Structures are given as structure tokens and as C-alpha cells.
C-alpha positions in Angstrom: 87.6 -43.7 -25.1 85.8 -45.2 -22.2 82.3 -46.6 -22.4 79.4 -44.3 -21.5 77.8 -45.1 -18.1 74.1 -45.7 -17.8 72.4 -43.3 -15.3 72.1 -45.4 -12.1 68.8 -43.8 -11.0 67.2 -44.3 -14.4 68.1 -48.0 -14.7 66.3 -48.5 -11.4 63.2 -46.6 -12.5 62.6 -47.7 -16.1 62.3 -50.9 -17.9 62.5 -51.4 -21.7 59.7 -53.5 -23.2 60.2 -56.0 -26.1 58.9 -53.5 -28.6 61.3 -50.8 -27.4 58.8 -48.7 -25.3 59.9 -47.7 -21.8 57.8 -48.5 -18.8 57.7 -46.5 -15.6 55.9 -46.8 -12.3 53.1 -44.3 -11.4 53.6 -41.8 -8.5 51.5 -41.2 -5.4 51.1 -44.8 -4.2 53.6 -44.5 -1.3 51.9 -43.1 1.7 48.6 -41.3 2.8 46.6 -44.0 1.1 43.6 -43.8 3.4 42.1 -40.8 1.6 42.6 -42.2 -1.8 39.8 -44.4 -3.4 40.4 -48.1 -3.9 39.9 -47.7 -7.6 42.6 -45.0 -7.8 45.1 -47.0 -5.7 44.6 -50.0 -7.9 45.1 -47.9 -11.0 48.3 -46.4 -9.6 49.7 -49.9 -9.2 49.8 -50.4 -13.0 52.7 -49.4 -15.1 52.7 -46.5 -17.5 54.5 -45.9 -20.8 56.9 -42.9 -21.1 55.5 -40.1 -23.2 57.1 -39.1 -26.5 58.1 -35.7 -24.9 60.2 -37.5 -22.3 61.5 -40.4 -24.5 64.6 -38.6 -25.7 65.7 -37.7 -22.2 65.0 -41.2 -20.9 66.8 -42.9 -23.8 69.8 -40.7 -23.2 69.9 -41.7 -19.6 69.6 -45.3 -20.3 72.1 -45.0 -23.3 69.6 -46.6 -25.8 70.6 -44.5 -28.7 68.3 -42.2 -30.6 
């Protein structure tokens, strides 16, 4: 049986930390930035951790196991 392929879009969007958590980038920092506060834009630049509710779907796409 062939190997399972990793979801190509997921491998570009997520990174696994050393402790096994999955990092993601925050949305809404692409364009129309003039009306957003500097503090908000700075916070959007930081990475976030995937929530437990989404973890099983992301792990399946990245083929990380259960």
C-alpha cells in the first residue's frame, strides 16, 4: 500500500513545535491595514496555537497520527 500524502496546503500553513503543539499564523494582516490599530497589527503578527477542537483535523492533514 502506498504512503499517505500530507495535505499540501496544510504543510504550508502549520508548523509543529518541539512539544507537539501546532502553530498557525493569524488572519487579517494582509491588506486594509490603515484602519487597524498599531497594537492590533502587532498582535496579529504573532503566531497562535491550534485549538483542541481543530487539532484532530490538522493532525490528520499533516499525517501526525492521533
